[in-house]
C-alpha positions in Angstrom: -12.5 -37.9 184.0 -16.2 -38.7 183.3 -15.5 -38.1 179.6 -12.5 -40.5 179.7 -14.6 -43.1 181.5 -17.4 -42.8 178.9 -15.0 -43.3 176.0 -13.5 -46.3 177.7 -17.0 -47.9 178.2 -17.9 -47.2 174.6 -14.7 -48.8 173.4 -15.3 -51.8 175.7 -18.8 -52.2 174.4 -17.7 -51.9 170.8 -15.0 -54.5 171.3 -17.7 -56.9 172.7 -19.9 -56.3 169.7 -17.0 -56.8 167.3 -16.1 -60.1 169.0 -19.7 -61.3 168.7 -20.2 -60.2 165.1 -19.8 -63.1 162.5 -16.4 -63.0 160.9 -16.1 -63.4 157.1 -15.5 -66.9 156.0 -11.9 -68.0 155.9 -10.5 -69.2 152.7 -9.9 -72.5 154.4 -13.5 -72.8 155.7 -14.5 -76.5 155.4 -16.7 -77.0 152.4 -18.4 -80.3 151.5 -17.2 -82.0 148.3 -20.7 -83.2 147.7 -22.5 -81.0 145.1 -25.9 -81.8 146.7 -24.8 -80.8 150.3 -23.6 -77.3 149.4 -25.8 -74.2 149.8 -26.0 -71.9 146.8 -23.6 -69.4 148.4 -21.2 -72.2 149.4 -21.4 -73.6 145.9 -19.9 -70.4 144.5 -17.1 -70.6 147.0 -16.6 -74.3 146.2 -16.3 -73.7 142.5 -13.6 -71.1 143.2 -11.7 -73.4 145.5 -12.0 -76.3 143.1 -10.7 -74.0 140.3 -13.8 -75.1 138.3 -12.8 -78.7 138.5 -15.7 -81.2 139.1 -16.0 -85.0 139.2 -18.7 -87.0 137.7 -18.4 -90.6 139.2 -20.1 -92.9 136.7 -21.6 -96.2 137.9 -24.4 -98.5 136.8 -27.2 -100.7 138.2 -26.6 -104.3 137.3 -26.2 -107.7 138.9 -22.8 -108.4 140.6 -22.8 -112.1 141.2 -24.9 -113.4 144.1 -22.9 -111.6 146.8 -22.7 -107.8 145.8 -25.3 -105.1 145.5 -26.8 -104.0 142.2 -25.2 -100.5 142.6 -21.8 -101.9 143.4 -19.9 -99.9 140.6 -21.6 -96.7 141.7 -20.9 -97.2 145.4 -17.2 -98.1 144.7 -16.5 -95.2 142.3 -18.2 -92.7 144.6 -16.2 -93.9 147.5 -12.9 -93.4 145.6 -14.0 -90.1 144.1 -15.2 -88.6 147.3 -12.0 -89.6 149.2 -9.8 -88.2 146.4 -11.8 -84.9 146.4 -11.0 -84.6 150.1 -7.3 -84.8 149.3 -7.4 -82.4 146.3 -10.5 -80.3 146.5 -13.1 -80.8 143.8 -16.9 -80.9 143.6 -18.5 -84.3 143.2 -21.7 -84.6 141.2 -24.5 -86.7 142.7 -25.2 -90.4 142.0 -25.0 -91.0 138.2 -25.9 -94.5 136.9 -27.2 -93.8 133.3 -24.7 -95.8 131.4 -24.3 -98.7 129.0 -25.4 -102.1 130.4 -27.4 -103.8 127.7 -25.4 -107.0 128.3 -27.1 -107.5 131.7 -30.8 -106.9 130.6 -31.5 -110.6 131.3 -30.7 -110.2 135.0 -33.1 -108.8 137.6 -32.5 -105.3 138.8 -30.6 -104.1 135.7 -31.6 -100.6 134.5 -30.5 -100.2 130.8 -31.3 -96.8 129.2 -31.5 -96.4 125.4 -28.2 -95.4 123.6 -29.7 -92.1 122.6 -30.8 -91.2 126.1 -27.4 -92.2 127.5 -25.6 -89.7 125.3 -28.2 -87.0 125.5 -28.5 -87.2 129.2 -24.7 -87.2 129.7 -24.3 -84.2 127.3 -27.0 -82.2 129.1 -25.5 -83.1 132.5 -22.0 -81.9 131.5 -23.5 -78.8 129.9 -25.4 -78.0 133.1 -22.3 -78.6 135.2 -20.4 -76.2 133.0 -23.1 -73.6 133.1 -22.7 -73.7 136.9 -18.9 -73.1 136.7 -17.5 -76.6 136.2 -15.2 -75.8 133.2 -13.1 -78.9 133.8 -15.2 -82.1 134.2 -13.5 -85.4 135.0 -15.8 -88.3 134.3 -14.5 -91.0 136.7 -15.6 -94.4 135.3 -16.5 -97.2 137.7 -18.1 -99.6 135.2 -16.3 -101.7 132.6 -19.4 -101.5 130.3 -18.7 -97.8 129.9 -15.1 -98.3 128.6 -16.2 -97.6 125.0 -19.1 -95.2 125.7 -17.1 -92.6 127.7 -14.1 -92.1 125.3 -16.7 -91.8 122.5 -18.6 -89.2 124.4 -15.4 -87.2 125.0 -14.6 -87.4 121.3 -18.0 -86.1 120.4 -17.3 -82.9 122.3 -15.3 -81.8 119.2 -18.6 -81.8 117.2 -20.0 -78.6 118.7 -18.1 -75.8 120.5 -18.1 -76.0 124.3 -16.5 -73.6 126.8 -15.4 -76.5 129.0 -13.3 -79.6 128.7 -14.4 -83.2 129.4 -11.8 -85.6 130.7 -12.4 -89.4 131.1 -10.5 -91.3 133.8 -10.7 -95.1 133.6 -10.7 -97.5 136.5 -7.3 -97.2 138.1 -7.0 -100.2 140.4 -4.1 -102.6 140.8 -0.5 -102.1 140.0 3.0 -102.6 141.5 3.0 -103.9 145.0 -0.4 -105.4 144.7 -1.0 -108.4 147.1 -0.9 -111.8 145.5 -4.3 -112.9 144.1 -5.8 -116.2 145.1 -7.8 -116.5 141.9 -7.0 -116.4 138.2 -6.3 -112.8 137.2 -7.4 -113.6 133.6 -11.0 -114.0 134.7 -11.0 -111.6 137.7 -13.3 -109.1 135.9 -16.8 -108.7 137.4 -17.7 -109.2 141.1 -14.5 -111.3 141.3 -11.7 -111.2 143.9 -10.5 -107.6 143.1 -13.9 -105.9 142.9 -15.3 -107.8 145.9 -12.2 -106.8 147.9 -12.7 -103.2 147.0 -16.3 -103.4 148.1 -15.2 -104.8 151.4 -13.6 -101.4 152.0 -16.2 -99.1 150.4 -19.4 -100.8 151.7 -18.6 -103.9 153.8 -22.2 -104.0 155.1 -23.4 -104.9 151.6 -20.9 -107.7 150.9 -22.2 -111.3 151.3 -19.1 -113.5 150.9 -21.1 -116.6 151.9 -23.3 -116.3 148.8 -20.4 -116.0 146.3 -20.1 -119.7 145.7 -23.8 -120.0 144.8 -23.1 -119.3 141.1 -20.2 -119.9 138.8 -18.0 -117.1 137.6 -16.1 -119.3 135.2 -15.6 -118.4 131.6 -18.1 -120.5 129.5 -16.2 -119.8 126.3 -19.2 -120.4 124.1 -18.0 -118.3 121.2 -15.0 -118.9 119.0 -14.0 -115.9 116.9 -10.6 -114.6 115.7 -8.8 -112.0 117.8 -9.8 -108.5 116.8 -13.3 -109.6 115.6 -15.9 -108.0 117.9 -19.6 -108.7 118.6 -21.8 -107.4 121.3 -22.8 -110.8 122.6 -19.3 -111.6 123.7 -19.8 -111.0 127.4 -23.0 -113.1 127.6 -21.2 -115.9 125.6 -18.5 -116.0 128.3 -20.2 -115.0 131.5 -24.0 -115.6 131.3 -24.4 -115.4 135.1 -23.0 -111.8 134.9 -20.2 -112.9 137.2 -16.6 -113.3 136.3 -14.0 -114.6 138.8 -14.1 -115.8 142.4 -15.6 -113.3 144.8 -15.4 -115.8 147.7 -11.6 -115.4 148.0 -11.7 -111.6 148.4 -9.8 -110.0 151.2 -9.6 -106.6 153.0 -5.8 -106.6 152.4 -6.4 -106.6 148.6 -9.3 -104.2 149.0 -7.2 -101.6 150.9 -4.6 -101.7 148.2 -7.2 -101.4 145.4 -8.9 -98.5 147.2 -5.7 -96.6 147.9 -4.5 -97.0 144.3 -7.8 -95.8 142.9 -8.0 -92.8 145.2 -4.4 -91.8 144.5 -5.1 -92.1 140.8 -8.1 -89.8 141.0 -6.2 -87.3 143.2 -3.4 -87.1 140.7 -5.9 -86.6 137.8 -7.5 -83.7 139.7 -4.2 -82.0 140.2 -3.2 -82.6 136.5 -6.5 -81.2 135.3 -6.3 -78.1 137.5 -2.8 -77.4 136.1 -3.9 -78.0 132.5 -4.1 -74.8 130.6 -3.7 -76.2 127.1 -6.8 -78.4 126.5 -9.3 -75.6 126.4 -7.0 -73.4 124.3 -6.4 -76.1 121.8 -10.1 -77.0 121.8 -11.0 -73.4 120.9 -8.3 -73.3 118.2 -9.7 -76.5 116.8 -13.3 -75.1 116.8 -12.2 -72.0 115.0 -10.2 -73.9 112.3 -13.0 -76.3 111.8 -15.1 -73.4 110.4 -12.7 -72.9 107.5 -10.8 -76.2 106.8 -9.5 -74.9 103.5 -7.6 -72.2 105.4 -5.7 -74.8 107.5 -2.0 -74.9 106.4 -1.1 -78.0 104.5 
């Protein structure tokens, strides 16, 4: 009987110790989507959960009329990217604002890096992301001034072999069902009704609607050139105040629509990229054929 009692006591103690011992992390353990918030060990788990898919939200530092913060593009794109990554898990790279903004150098607070540094820094950033397991990198653009820079950067990835793929996602706001605008959609481009409405959702504490009428966001139309003929001074010629539209008429209703549309667009992109098995295969095929172009069937 004493032996039986001793066995029972030992079993009871063992069960207590087992209950108190830390259990292995569940596959569904909550992981932050913020790259900078993860521990090194959690980062490894995050890469696996994200299937190597990472987001690089790309903003800028520039004037946004008289009523929005300098980092408005960065704040908005990160808001959309972080919310999308919560819906379809992906790792979100820290604040990145090293893009193209020469057209705003005449305004206070603008930080405009040289063209070579922009490309070199972006290349090294994506290279480092890939070295850490991000083999599918979605650059989520939040700034219209990057509309030419980012597709060009993606195209340059064919110059040298890489073991990862760069995808570029443009600003995906607006669309069917959008609330009626109170301003002219043709000039609603920068710190105007749409962008200000989005900011009212992402960072309402930084929106100063009462200041919006202090400057004009009207098109100055100071340059007359044929359609299809481009010059870099076009933006300054039209909007020297670095403000295009009417921010004062912004609304939370429009902002909620803009935010939801953008978040959904990023979420769909993450899912599509995770499912994409062809881009890297074709990229590697292209690299190999590029070594011997005369062997390519004609």
